[in-house]
PDB file of N, CA, C, O and CB in Angstrom:
ATOM      1  N   UNK A   1       8.312   4.998   8.391  1.00  0.00           N
ATOM      2  CA  UNK A   1       8.482   3.558   7.894  1.00  0.00           C
ATOM      3  C   UNK A   1       8.130   3.061   6.392  1.00  0.00           C
ATOM      4  O   UNK A   1       7.416   3.546   5.514  1.00  0.00           O
ATOM      5  CB  UNK A   1       7.652   2.757   8.769  1.00  0.00           C
ATOM      6  N   UNK A   2       8.893   1.944   6.458  1.00  0.00           N
ATOM      7  CA  UNK A   2       8.641   1.388   5.027  1.00  0.00           C
ATOM      8  C   UNK A   2       6.529   0.354   5.422  1.00  0.00           C
ATOM      9  O   UNK A   2       6.023  -0.059   6.465  1.00  0.00           O
ATOM     10  CB  UNK A   2      10.630  -0.187   4.533  1.00  0.00           C
ATOM     11  N   UNK A   3       6.007   0.379   3.904  1.00  0.00           N
ATOM     12  CA  UNK A   3       4.736   0.050   3.436  1.00  0.00           C
ATOM     13  C   UNK A   3       4.742  -1.595   3.997  1.00  0.00           C
ATOM     14  O   UNK A   3       3.752  -1.961   4.633  1.00  0.00           O
ATOM     15  CB  UNK A   3       4.567   0.338   1.647  1.00  0.00           C
ATOM     16  N   UNK A   4       5.701  -2.434   3.790  1.00  0.00           N
ATOM     17  CA  UNK A   4       5.608  -3.810   4.244  1.00  0.00           C
ATOM     18  C   UNK A   4       5.427  -3.719   5.849  1.00  0.00           C
ATOM     19  O   UNK A   4       4.640  -4.362   6.543  1.00  0.00           O
ATOM     20  CB  UNK A   4       6.963  -4.679   3.784  1.00  0.00           C
ATOM     21  N   UNK A   5       6.699  -2.404   6.389  1.00  0.00           N
ATOM     22  CA  UNK A   5       6.049  -2.421   8.280  1.00  0.00           C
ATOM     23  C   UNK A   5       5.569  -1.725   8.373  1.00  0.00           C
ATOM     24  O   UNK A   5       6.031  -0.757   8.978  1.00  0.00           O
ATOM     25  CB  UNK A   5       6.707  -2.313   9.571  1.00  0.00           C
ATOM     26  N   UNK A   6       4.759  -1.713   8.038  1.00  0.00           N
ATOM     27  CA  UNK A   6       3.463  -0.506   8.225  1.00  0.00           C
ATOM     28  C   UNK A   6       2.368  -1.967   7.895  1.00  0.00           C
ATOM     29  O   UNK A   6       1.641  -2.364   8.805  1.00  0.00           O
ATOM     30  CB  UNK A   6       3.391   1.338   6.636  1.00  0.00           C
ATOM     31  N   UNK A   7       2.363  -2.543   6.766  1.00  0.00           N
ATOM     32  CA  UNK A   7       1.135  -3.302   6.723  1.00  0.00           C
ATOM     33  C   UNK A   7       0.987  -4.322   7.576  1.00  0.00           C
ATOM     34  O   UNK A   7      -0.148  -4.776   7.713  1.00  0.00           O
ATOM     35  CB  UNK A   7       0.920  -3.795   5.573  1.00  0.00           C
ATOM     36  N   UNK A   8       2.283  -4.997   8.456  1.00  0.00           N
ATOM     37  CA  UNK A   8       2.310  -5.714   9.444  1.00  0.00           C
ATOM     38  C   UNK A   8       1.894  -5.182  10.650  1.00  0.00           C
ATOM     39  O   UNK A   8       1.137  -5.771  11.422  1.00  0.00           O
ATOM     40  CB  UNK A   8       3.361  -6.149   9.519  1.00  0.00           C
ATOM     41  N   UNK A   9       2.395  -4.021  10.846  1.00  0.00           N
ATOM     42  CA  UNK A   9       1.815  -3.075  11.968  1.00  0.00           C
ATOM     43  C   UNK A   9       0.659  -3.133  12.118  1.00  0.00           C
ATOM     44  O   UNK A   9       0.336  -3.721  13.150  1.00  0.00           O
ATOM     45  CB  UNK A   9       1.990  -1.801  11.868  1.00  0.00           C
ATOM     46  N   UNK A  10      -0.492  -2.605  11.248  1.00  0.00           N
ATOM     47  CA  UNK A  10      -1.480  -2.454  11.193  1.00  0.00           C
ATOM     48  C   UNK A  10      -2.071  -4.373  11.504  1.00  0.00           C
ATOM     49  O   UNK A  10      -2.660  -4.597  12.561  1.00  0.00           O
ATOM     50  CB  UNK A  10      -1.687  -1.528   9.837  1.00  0.00           C
ATOM     51  N   UNK A  11      -1.902  -5.199  10.805  1.00  0.00           N
ATOM     52  CA  UNK A  11      -2.404  -6.795  10.666  1.00  0.00           C
ATOM     53  C   UNK A  11      -2.245  -7.328  12.501  1.00  0.00           C
ATOM     54  O   UNK A  11      -2.917  -8.230  13.002  1.00  0.00           O
ATOM     55  CB  UNK A  11      -1.025  -7.937   9.291  1.00  0.00           C
ATOM     56  N   UNK A  12      -0.996  -6.339  13.371  1.00  0.00           N
ATOM     57  CA  UNK A  12      -1.237  -6.706  14.484  1.00  0.00           C
ATOM     58  C   UNK A  12      -1.934  -5.718  15.258  1.00  0.00           C
ATOM     59  O   UNK A  12      -1.759  -5.583  16.469  1.00  0.00           O
ATOM     60  CB  UNK A  12      -0.190  -7.106  14.987  1.00  0.00           C
ATOM     61  N   UNK A  13      -2.542  -5.184  14.728  1.00  0.00           N
ATOM     62  CA  UNK A  13      -3.733  -3.864  15.584  1.00  0.00           C
ATOM     63  C   UNK A  13      -4.598  -4.826  15.071  1.00  0.00           C
ATOM     64  O   UNK A  13      -5.354  -5.437  15.826  1.00  0.00           O
ATOM     65  CB  UNK A  13      -4.028  -1.807  15.013  1.00  0.00           C
ATOM     66  N   UNK A  14      -4.569  -5.036  13.827  1.00  0.00           N
ATOM     67  CA  UNK A  14      -6.091  -5.452  13.607  1.00  0.00           C
ATOM     68  C   UNK A  14      -6.227  -6.584  14.886  1.00  0.00           C
ATOM     69  O   UNK A  14      -7.122  -6.383  15.707  1.00  0.00           O
ATOM     70  CB  UNK A  14      -6.426  -6.228  11.819  1.00  0.00           C
ATOM     71  N   UNK A  15      -5.264  -7.869  15.066  1.00  0.00           N
ATOM     72  CA  UNK A  15      -5.350  -8.889  16.007  1.00  0.00           C
ATOM     73  C   UNK A  15      -5.993  -8.895  16.944  1.00  0.00           C
ATOM     74  O   UNK A  15      -6.866  -9.679  17.316  1.00  0.00           O
ATOM     75  CB  UNK A  15      -4.497  -9.159  16.417  1.00  0.00           C
ATOM     76  N   UNK A  16      -5.429  -7.653  17.554  1.00  0.00           N
ATOM     77  CA  UNK A  16      -4.945  -7.248  19.113  1.00  0.00           C
ATOM     78  C   UNK A  16      -6.358  -6.084  19.190  1.00  0.00           C
ATOM     79  O   UNK A  16      -6.239  -5.466  20.248  1.00  0.00           O
ATOM     80  CB  UNK A  16      -2.866  -6.342  19.297  1.00  0.00           C
ATOM     81  N   UNK A  17      -7.448  -5.673  18.523  1.00  0.00           N
ATOM     82  CA  UNK A  17      -8.913  -5.406  17.844  1.00  0.00           C
ATOM     83  C   UNK A  17     -10.208  -6.572  17.717  1.00  0.00           C
ATOM     84  O   UNK A  17     -11.435  -6.526  17.812  1.00  0.00           O
ATOM     85  CB  UNK A  17      -8.564  -5.028  16.330  1.00  0.00           C
ATOM     86  N   UNK A  18      -9.275  -7.527  17.472  1.00  0.00           N
ATOM     87  CA  UNK A  18     -10.345  -8.248  17.585  1.00  0.00           C
ATOM     88  C   UNK A  18     -10.507  -9.689  18.948  1.00  0.00           C
ATOM     89  O   UNK A  18     -11.122 -10.747  18.814  1.00  0.00           O
ATOM     90  CB  UNK A  18     -10.387  -8.716  16.082  1.00  0.00           C
ATOM     91  N   UNK A  19      -9.757  -9.229  20.110  1.00  0.00           N
ATOM     92  CA  UNK A  19      -9.866  -9.618  21.006  1.00  0.00           C
ATOM     93  C   UNK A  19     -10.830  -8.992  21.448  1.00  0.00           C
ATOM     94  O   UNK A  19     -11.089  -7.830  21.132  1.00  0.00           O
ATOM     95  CB  UNK A  19      -8.978  -9.703  21.534  1.00  0.00           C
ATOM     96  N   UNK A  20     -11.728  -9.950  22.533  1.00  0.00           N
ATOM     97  CA  UNK A  20     -12.737  -9.683  23.769  1.00  0.00           C
ATOM     98  C   UNK A  20     -12.618  -8.646  24.473  1.00  0.00           C
ATOM     99  O   UNK A  20     -13.327  -7.656  24.650  1.00  0.00           O
ATOM    100  CB  UNK A  20     -12.738 -10.593  24.718  1.00  0.00           C
ATOM    101  N   UNK A  21     -11.544  -9.017  24.894  1.00  0.00           N
ATOM    102  CA  UNK A  21     -11.358  -9.067  26.836  1.00  0.00           C
ATOM    103  C   UNK A  21     -10.612  -7.508  26.618  1.00  0.00           C
ATOM    104  O   UNK A  21     -10.269  -6.814  27.575  1.00  0.00           O
ATOM    105  CB  UNK A  21      -9.897 -10.804  27.866  1.00  0.00           C
ATOM    106  N   UNK A  22     -10.462  -7.165  25.400  1.00  0.00           N
ATOM    107  CA  UNK A  22      -9.383  -5.482  25.371  1.00  0.00           C
ATOM    108  C   UNK A  22     -10.132  -4.236  25.535  1.00  0.00           C
ATOM    109  O   UNK A  22     -11.059  -3.750  24.888  1.00  0.00           O
ATOM    110  CB  UNK A  22      -8.546  -5.110  23.748  1.00  0.00           C
ATOM    111  N   UNK A  23      -9.438  -3.815  26.650  1.00  0.00           N
ATOM    112  CA  UNK A  23     -10.143  -2.145  27.649  1.00  0.00           C
ATOM    113  C   UNK A  23     -10.499  -1.464  26.288  1.00  0.00           C
ATOM    114  O   UNK A  23      -9.860  -1.643  25.252  1.00  0.00           O
ATOM    115  CB  UNK A  23      -8.630  -0.798  28.883  1.00  0.00           C
ATOM    116  N   UNK A  24     -11.677  -0.603  26.426  1.00  0.00           N
ATOM    117  CA  UNK A  24     -11.921   0.390  25.613  1.00  0.00           C
ATOM    118  C   UNK A  24     -11.125   1.530  24.815  1.00  0.00           C
ATOM    119  O   UNK A  24     -10.922   1.944  23.674  1.00  0.00           O
ATOM    120  CB  UNK A  24     -12.566   0.829  26.206  1.00  0.00           C
ATOM    121  N   UNK A  25     -10.717   1.833  26.541  1.00  0.00           N
ATOM    122  CA  UNK A  25      -9.748   2.980  26.312  1.00  0.00           C
ATOM    123  C   UNK A  25      -8.619   2.418  25.263  1.00  0.00           C
ATOM    124  O   UNK A  25      -8.250   3.335  24.529  1.00  0.00           O
ATOM    125  CB  UNK A  25      -9.031   3.493  27.822  1.00  0.00           C
ATOM    126  N   UNK A  26      -7.933   1.115  24.967  1.00  0.00           N
ATOM    127  CA  UNK A  26      -6.705   0.665  24.577  1.00  0.00           C
ATOM    128  C   UNK A  26      -7.535  -0.200  23.120  1.00  0.00           C
ATOM    129  O   UNK A  26      -6.792  -0.793  22.338  1.00  0.00           O
ATOM    130  CB  UNK A  26      -5.743  -0.356  25.979  1.00  0.00           C
ATOM    131  N   UNK A  27      -8.710  -0.203  22.919  1.00  0.00           N
ATOM    132  CA  UNK A  27      -9.058  -0.281  21.755  1.00  0.00           C
ATOM    133  C   UNK A  27      -9.143   1.186  20.766  1.00  0.00           C
ATOM    134  O   UNK A  27      -8.814   1.302  19.585  1.00  0.00           O
ATOM    135  CB  UNK A  27     -10.249  -0.975  21.929  1.00  0.00           C
ATOM    136  N   UNK A  28      -9.549   1.943  21.443  1.00  0.00           N
ATOM    137  CA  UNK A  28      -9.736   3.504  20.492  1.00  0.00           C
ATOM    138  C   UNK A  28      -8.240   4.370  20.101  1.00  0.00           C
ATOM    139  O   UNK A  28      -8.000   5.157  19.185  1.00  0.00           O
ATOM    140  CB  UNK A  28     -10.776   4.794  21.619  1.00  0.00           C
ATOM    141  N   UNK A  29      -7.360   3.834  21.245  1.00  0.00           N
ATOM    142  CA  UNK A  29      -6.095   4.433  21.107  1.00  0.00           C
ATOM    143  C   UNK A  29      -5.344   3.041  19.664  1.00  0.00           C
ATOM    144  O   UNK A  29      -4.395   3.247  18.907  1.00  0.00           O
ATOM    145  CB  UNK A  29      -5.168   4.522  23.098  1.00  0.00           C
ATOM    146  N   UNK A  30      -5.902   2.207  19.723  1.00  0.00           N
ATOM    147  CA  UNK A  30      -4.869   1.135  18.781  1.00  0.00           C
ATOM    148  C   UNK A  30      -6.003   1.209  17.203  1.00  0.00           C
ATOM    149  O   UNK A  30      -5.429   0.668  16.258  1.00  0.00           O
ATOM    150  CB  UNK A  30      -4.697  -1.086  19.762  1.00  0.00           C
ATOM    151  N   UNK A  31      -7.117   1.645  16.911  1.00  0.00           N
ATOM    152  CA  UNK A  31      -8.849   2.182  16.246  1.00  0.00           C
ATOM    153  C   UNK A  31      -7.775   3.077  15.677  1.00  0.00           C
ATOM    154  O   UNK A  31      -7.564   2.885  14.480  1.00  0.00           O
ATOM    155  CB  UNK A  31     -10.584   2.993  17.415  1.00  0.00           C
ATOM    156  N   UNK A  32      -6.731   4.416  16.515  1.00  0.00           N
ATOM    157  CA  UNK A  32      -6.994   5.591  16.019  1.00  0.00           C
ATOM    158  C   UNK A  32      -5.681   5.657  15.571  1.00  0.00           C
ATOM    159  O   UNK A  32      -5.407   6.462  14.681  1.00  0.00           O
ATOM    160  CB  UNK A  32      -7.566   6.672  16.890  1.00  0.00           C
ATOM    161  N   UNK A  33      -4.386   4.568  16.288  1.00  0.00           N
ATOM    162  CA  UNK A  33      -2.869   4.052  15.331  1.00  0.00           C
ATOM    163  C   UNK A  33      -3.425   3.052  13.935  1.00  0.00           C
ATOM    164  O   UNK A  33      -2.935   3.096  12.807  1.00  0.00           O
ATOM    165  CB  UNK A  33      -1.569   2.755  16.594  1.00  0.00           C
ATOM    166  N   UNK A  34      -4.154   2.493  14.222  1.00  0.00           N
ATOM    167  CA  UNK A  34      -4.347   1.931  12.686  1.00  0.00           C
ATOM    168  C   UNK A  34      -4.859   2.626  11.889  1.00  0.00           C
ATOM    169  O   UNK A  34      -4.359   2.514  10.770  1.00  0.00           O
ATOM    170  CB  UNK A  34      -5.063   0.867  12.490  1.00  0.00           C
ATOM    171  N   UNK A  35      -6.042   3.644  12.009  1.00  0.00           N
ATOM    172  CA  UNK A  35      -6.472   4.503  10.754  1.00  0.00           C
ATOM    173  C   UNK A  35      -5.127   5.169  10.116  1.00  0.00           C
ATOM    174  O   UNK A  35      -4.851   4.998   8.928  1.00  0.00           O
ATOM    175  CB  UNK A  35      -7.613   5.775  11.226  1.00  0.00           C
ATOM    176  N   UNK A  36      -4.664   5.606  10.612  1.00  0.00           N
ATOM    177  CA  UNK A  36      -3.387   6.459  10.713  1.00  0.00           C
ATOM    178  C   UNK A  36      -2.065   5.864   9.605  1.00  0.00           C
ATOM    179  O   UNK A  36      -1.387   6.313   8.680  1.00  0.00           O
ATOM    180  CB  UNK A  36      -2.861   6.363  12.469  1.00  0.00           C
ATOM    181  N   UNK A  37      -2.208   4.650  10.332  1.00  0.00           N
ATOM    182  CA  UNK A  37      -1.258   3.371   9.063  1.00  0.00           C
ATOM    183  C   UNK A  37      -1.649   3.372   8.180  1.00  0.00           C
ATOM    184  O   UNK A  37      -0.868   3.587   7.254  1.00  0.00           O
ATOM    185  CB  UNK A  37      -1.166   1.867   9.110  1.00  0.00           C
ATOM    186  N   UNK A  38      -3.118   3.133   7.851  1.00  0.00           N
ATOM    187  CA  UNK A  38      -3.801   2.634   6.757  1.00  0.00           C
ATOM    188  C   UNK A  38      -3.640   4.526   5.766  1.00  0.00           C
ATOM    189  O   UNK A  38      -3.704   4.573   4.537  1.00  0.00           O
ATOM    190  CB  UNK A  38      -5.769   1.824   7.377  1.00  0.00           C
ATOM    191  N   UNK A  39      -3.510   5.377   6.339  1.00  0.00           N
ATOM    192  CA  UNK A  39      -3.533   6.402   5.473  1.00  0.00           C
ATOM    193  C   UNK A  39      -2.510   6.453   5.445  1.00  0.00           C
ATOM    194  O   UNK A  39      -2.489   6.978   4.332  1.00  0.00           O
ATOM    195  CB  UNK A  39      -4.108   7.472   5.607  1.00  0.00           C
ATOM    196  N   UNK A  40      -1.322   6.359   5.736  1.00  0.00           N
ATOM    197  CA  UNK A  40       0.083   6.340   5.647  1.00  0.00           C
ATOM    198  C   UNK A  40       0.365   5.300   4.135  1.00  0.00           C
ATOM    199  O   UNK A  40       0.939   5.596   3.086  1.00  0.00           O
ATOM    200  CB  UNK A  40       0.766   5.668   7.264  1.00  0.00           C
ATOM    201  N   UNK A  41      -0.393   3.838   4.624  1.00  0.00           N
ATOM    202  CA  UNK A  41       0.251   3.390   3.598  1.00  0.00           C
ATOM    203  C   UNK A  41      -0.754   3.359   1.979  1.00  0.00           C
ATOM    204  O   UNK A  41      -0.425   2.905   0.883  1.00  0.00           O
ATOM    205  CB  UNK A  41       0.756   1.942   4.166  1.00  0.00           C
ATOM    206  N   UNK A  42      -2.233   4.135   2.476  1.00  0.00           N
ATOM    207  CA  UNK A  42      -2.665   4.266   1.093  1.00  0.00           C
ATOM    208  C   UNK A  42      -1.728   5.846  -0.068  1.00  0.00           C
ATOM    209  O   UNK A  42      -1.326   6.154  -1.190  1.00  0.00           O
ATOM    210  CB  UNK A  42      -4.602   4.534   1.405  1.00  0.00           C
ATOM    211  N   UNK A  43      -1.840   6.177   0.950  1.00  0.00           N
ATOM    212  CA  UNK A  43      -0.461   7.739   0.676  1.00  0.00           C
ATOM    213  C   UNK A  43       0.971   7.070  -0.167  1.00  0.00           C
ATOM    214  O   UNK A  43       1.565   7.628  -1.090  1.00  0.00           O
ATOM    215  CB  UNK A  43       0.423   8.539   2.817  1.00  0.00           C
ATOM    216  N   UNK A  44       1.249   5.961   0.339  1.00  0.00           N
ATOM    217  CA  UNK A  44       2.349   5.299  -0.048  1.00  0.00           C
ATOM    218  C   UNK A  44       2.271   4.692  -1.514  1.00  0.00           C
ATOM    219  O   UNK A  44       2.904   5.043  -2.509  1.00  0.00           O
ATOM    220  CB  UNK A  44       2.588   4.293   0.944  1.00  0.00           C
ATOM    221  N   UNK A  45       1.161   3.512  -1.356  1.00  0.00           N
ATOM    222  CA  UNK A  45       0.320   3.190  -2.623  1.00  0.00           C
ATOM    223  C   UNK A  45       0.195   4.266  -3.556  1.00  0.00           C
ATOM    224  O   UNK A  45       1.147   4.422  -4.321  1.00  0.00           O
ATOM    225  CB  UNK A  45      -1.059   2.790  -2.288  1.00  0.00           C
ATOM    226  N   UNK A  46      -0.522   4.836  -3.628  1.00  0.00           N
ATOM    227  CA  UNK A  46      -1.268   6.245  -4.416  1.00  0.00           C
ATOM    228  C   UNK A  46       0.237   6.777  -5.180  1.00  0.00           C
ATOM    229  O   UNK A  46       0.427   6.756  -6.396  1.00  0.00           O
ATOM    230  CB  UNK A  46      -2.123   7.781  -2.982  1.00  0.00           C
ATOM    231  N   UNK A  47       1.167   7.219  -4.208  1.00  0.00           N
ATOM    232  CA  UNK A  47       2.492   7.671  -5.297  1.00  0.00           C
ATOM    233  C   UNK A  47       3.601   6.756  -5.462  1.00  0.00           C
ATOM    234  O   UNK A  47       4.733   7.142  -5.754  1.00  0.00           O
ATOM    235  CB  UNK A  47       3.268   8.999  -4.827  1.00  0.00           C
ATOM    236  N   UNK A  48       3.396   5.976  -5.344  1.00  0.00           N
ATOM    237  CA  UNK A  48       4.033   4.300  -6.110  1.00  0.00           C
ATOM    238  C   UNK A  48       3.107   4.163  -7.614  1.00  0.00           C
ATOM    239  O   UNK A  48       3.616   4.007  -8.724  1.00  0.00           O
ATOM    240  CB  UNK A  48       3.488   2.449  -4.776  1.00  0.00           C
ATOM    241  N   UNK A  49       1.604   4.267  -7.316  1.00  0.00           N
ATOM    242  CA  UNK A  49       1.040   3.983  -8.757  1.00  0.00           C
ATOM    243  C   UNK A  49       1.008   5.480  -9.696  1.00  0.00           C
ATOM    244  O   UNK A  49       0.732   5.371 -10.890  1.00  0.00           O
ATOM    245  CB  UNK A  49      -0.676   3.295  -8.570  1.00  0.00           C
ATOM    246  N   UNK A  50       1.197   6.387  -9.320  1.00  0.00           N
ATOM    247  CA  UNK A  50       1.788   7.917 -10.074  1.00  0.00           C
ATOM    248  C   UNK A  50       3.296   7.711 -10.605  1.00  0.00           C
ATOM    249  O   UNK A  50       3.764   8.118 -11.668  1.00  0.00           O
ATOM    250  CB  UNK A  50       1.873   9.377  -8.800  1.00  0.00           C
ATOM    251  N   UNK A  51       3.828   7.094  -9.757  1.00  0.00           N
ATOM    252  CA  UNK A  51       5.197   6.869 -10.610  1.00  0.00           C
ATOM    253  C   UNK A  51       5.075   5.740 -11.410  1.00  0.00           C
ATOM    254  O   UNK A  51       5.384   6.094 -12.548  1.00  0.00           O
ATOM    255  CB  UNK A  51       6.495   6.653  -9.746  1.00  0.00           C
ATOM    256  N   UNK A  52       4.714   4.284 -11.393  1.00  0.00           N
ATOM    257  CA  UNK A  52       4.268   3.547 -11.632  1.00  0.00           C
ATOM    258  C   UNK A  52       3.953   4.186 -13.071  1.00  0.00           C
ATOM    259  O   UNK A  52       4.867   4.058 -13.885  1.00  0.00           O
ATOM    260  CB  UNK A  52       3.478   3.112 -10.687  1.00  0.00           C
ATOM    261  N   UNK A  53       2.972   4.755 -13.444  1.00  0.00           N
ATOM    262  CA  UNK A  53       1.939   5.951 -14.379  1.00  0.00           C
ATOM    263  C   UNK A  53       2.821   6.072 -15.363  1.00  0.00           C
ATOM    264  O   UNK A  53       2.868   5.595 -16.497  1.00  0.00           O
ATOM    265  CB  UNK A  53       1.494   7.637 -13.692  1.00  0.00           C
ATOM    266  N   UNK A  54       3.747   7.025 -14.554  1.00  0.00           N
ATOM    267  CA  UNK A  54       4.651   7.911 -15.551  1.00  0.00           C
ATOM    268  C   UNK A  54       5.828   7.615 -16.159  1.00  0.00           C
ATOM    269  O   UNK A  54       6.385   8.245 -17.059  1.00  0.00           O
ATOM    270  CB  UNK A  54       5.015   8.938 -15.025  1.00  0.00           C
ATOM    271  N   UNK A  55       6.259   6.368 -15.478  1.00  0.00           N
ATOM    272  CA  UNK A  55       6.979   5.121 -16.592  1.00  0.00           C
ATOM    273  C   UNK A  55       6.780   4.745 -17.589  1.00  0.00           C
ATOM    274  O   UNK A  55       7.463   4.642 -18.608  1.00  0.00           O
ATOM    275  CB  UNK A  55       7.015   4.068 -16.384  1.00  0.00           C
ATOM    276  N   UNK A  56       5.322   4.402 -17.212  1.00  0.00           N
ATOM    277  CA  UNK A  56       4.964   3.580 -18.753  1.00  0.00           C
ATOM    278  C   UNK A  56       4.663   4.931 -19.632  1.00  0.00           C
ATOM    279  O   UNK A  56       4.837   4.642 -20.816  1.00  0.00           O
ATOM    280  CB  UNK A  56       3.289   2.297 -18.727  1.00  0.00           C
ATOM    281  N   UNK A  57       4.283   6.271 -19.482  1.00  0.00           N
ATOM    282  CA  UNK A  57       3.842   6.923 -20.020  1.00  0.00           C
ATOM    283  C   UNK A  57       4.904   7.608 -20.835  1.00  0.00           C
ATOM    284  O   UNK A  57       4.811   8.058 -21.977  1.00  0.00           O
ATOM    285  CB  UNK A  57       3.112   7.465 -19.306  1.00  0.00           C
ATOM    286  N   UNK A  58       5.928   7.595 -20.022  1.00  0.00           N
ATOM    287  CA  UNK A  58       7.400   8.248 -20.702  1.00  0.00           C
ATOM    288  C   UNK A  58       7.657   7.109 -21.728  1.00  0.00           C
ATOM    289  O   UNK A  58       7.728   7.415 -22.918  1.00  0.00           O
ATOM    290  CB  UNK A  58       8.940   8.458 -19.458  1.00  0.00           C
ATOM    291  N   UNK A  59       7.801   5.821 -21.345  1.00  0.00           N
ATOM    292  CA  UNK A  59       7.934   4.404 -22.341  1.00  0.00           C
ATOM    293  C   UNK A  59       6.888   4.666 -23.359  1.00  0.00           C
ATOM    294  O   UNK A  59       7.519   4.751 -24.412  1.00  0.00           O
ATOM    295  CB  UNK A  59       7.582   2.772 -21.513  1.00  0.00           C
ATOM    296  N   UNK A  60       5.858   4.809 -23.567  1.00  0.00           N
ATOM    297  CA  UNK A  60       5.353   5.128 -24.579  1.00  0.00           C
ATOM    298  C   UNK A  60       5.273   5.114 -25.624  1.00  0.00           C
ATOM    299  O   UNK A  60       4.454   6.032 -25.581  1.00  0.00           O
ATOM    300  CB  UNK A  60       5.313   5.578 -24.609  1.00  0.00           C
ATOM    301  N   UNK A  61       5.361   4.903 -26.748  1.00  0.00           N
ATOM    302  CA  UNK A  61       5.997   5.190 -28.208  1.00  0.00           C
ATOM    303  C   UNK A  61       7.620   5.084 -28.354  1.00  0.00           C
ATOM    304  O   UNK A  61       8.143   5.594 -29.344  1.00  0.00           O
ATOM    305  CB  UNK A  61       5.594   6.736 -28.648  1.00  0.00           C
ATOM    306  N   UNK A  62       8.458   4.390 -27.323  1.00  0.00           N
ATOM    307  CA  UNK A  62      10.203   4.195 -27.032  1.00  0.00           C
ATOM    308  C   UNK A  62      10.158   2.629 -27.622  1.00  0.00           C
ATOM    309  O   UNK A  62      11.193   1.963 -27.593  1.00  0.00           O
ATOM    310  CB  UNK A  62      10.886   4.338 -24.950  1.00  0.00           C
ATOM    311  N   UNK A  63       8.859   2.039 -28.185  1.00  0.00           N
ATOM    312  CA  UNK A  63       9.791   0.530 -28.228  1.00  0.00           C
ATOM    313  C   UNK A  63       8.871   0.755 -29.939  1.00  0.00           C
ATOM    314  O   UNK A  63       7.896   1.506 -29.930  1.00  0.00           O
ATOM    315  CB  UNK A  63       9.308  -1.400 -26.642  1.00  0.00           C
ATOM    316  N   UNK A  64       9.237   0.131 -31.155  1.00  0.00           N
ATOM    317  CA  UNK A  64       8.315  -0.198 -32.378  1.00  0.00           C
ATOM    318  C   UNK A  64       8.241  -1.563 -32.167  1.00  0.00           C
ATOM    319  O   UNK A  64       9.131  -2.338 -31.818  1.00  0.00           O
ATOM    320  CB  UNK A  64       8.844   0.186 -33.907  1.00  0.00           C
ATOM    321  N   UNK A  65       6.918  -1.795 -32.453  1.00  0.00           N
ATOM    322  CA  UNK A  65       7.073  -3.599 -32.676  1.00  0.00           C
ATOM    323  C   UNK A  65       7.220  -3.913 -34.915  1.00  0.00           C
ATOM    324  O   UNK A  65       6.635  -3.306 -35.812  1.00  0.00           O
ATOM    325  CB  UNK A  65       4.768  -4.636 -31.719  1.00  0.00           C
ATOM    326  N   UNK A  66       7.955  -4.753 -34.973  1.00  0.00           N
ATOM    327  CA  UNK A  66       7.586  -4.607 -36.035  1.00  0.00           C
ATOM    328  C   UNK A  66       7.567  -6.262 -36.399  1.00  0.00           C
ATOM    329  O   UNK A  66       7.855  -7.134 -35.580  1.00  0.00           O
ATOM    330  CB  UNK A  66       8.442  -3.561 -36.800  1.00  0.00           C
ATOM    331  N   UNK A  67       7.131  -6.530 -37.927  1.00  0.00           N
ATOM    332  CA  UNK A  67       6.937  -8.117 -37.871  1.00  0.00           C
ATOM    333  C   UNK A  67       7.762  -8.910 -38.420  1.00  0.00           C
ATOM    334  O   UNK A  67       8.623  -8.825 -39.296  1.00  0.00           O
ATOM    335  CB  UNK A  67       5.847  -8.554 -38.393  1.00  0.00           C
ATOM    336  N   UNK A  68       7.142 -10.091 -37.420  1.00  0.00           N
ATOM    337  CA  UNK A  68       8.362 -11.173 -37.728  1.00  0.00           C
ATOM    338  C   UNK A  68       8.390 -11.471 -38.777  1.00  0.00           C
ATOM    339  O   UNK A  68       7.311 -11.698 -39.324  1.00  0.00           O
ATOM    340  CB  UNK A  68       8.432 -12.367 -37.141  1.00  0.00           C
ATOM    341  N   UNK A  69       9.533 -11.597 -39.477  1.00  0.00           N
ATOM    342  CA  UNK A  69       9.794 -12.621 -41.135  1.00  0.00           C
ATOM    343  C   UNK A  69      10.165 -13.759 -40.248  1.00  0.00           C
ATOM    344  O   UNK A  69      10.891 -13.800 -39.255  1.00  0.00           O
ATOM    345  CB  UNK A  69      11.370 -12.094 -42.605  1.00  0.00           C
ATOM    346  N   UNK A  70       9.443 -14.713 -40.896  1.00  0.00           N
ATOM    347  CA  UNK A  70       9.919 -15.822 -40.806  1.00  0.00           C
ATOM    348  C   UNK A  70      10.616 -16.635 -41.915  1.00  0.00           C
ATOM    349  O   UNK A  70      11.117 -17.697 -41.547  1.00  0.00           O
ATOM    350  CB  UNK A  70       9.054 -16.357 -40.380  1.00  0.00           C
ATOM    351  N   UNK A  71      10.746 -16.240 -43.453  1.00  0.00           N
ATOM    352  CA  UNK A  71      10.922 -16.863 -44.068  1.00  0.00           C
ATOM    353  C   UNK A  71      12.618 -16.743 -44.346  1.00  0.00           C
ATOM    354  O   UNK A  71      13.164 -17.488 -45.159  1.00  0.00           O
ATOM    355  CB  UNK A  71       9.960 -16.702 -44.895  1.00  0.00           C
TER     356      UNK A  71
END
């Protein structure tokens, strides 16, 4: 499941958990599903951050800035 889909599902679960008339067993099952989704999202975001950090590290020194000569 993509991060965006997981976030949408997590929002749906949160909305259901905010209902006052939700039976306890259903609330516990939704809470468990929400925690699993949240962990999955965190893992995906951590992985994306590492990939971005690697790209930035590779790019270091690849570009040299030269003074702009306006004359």
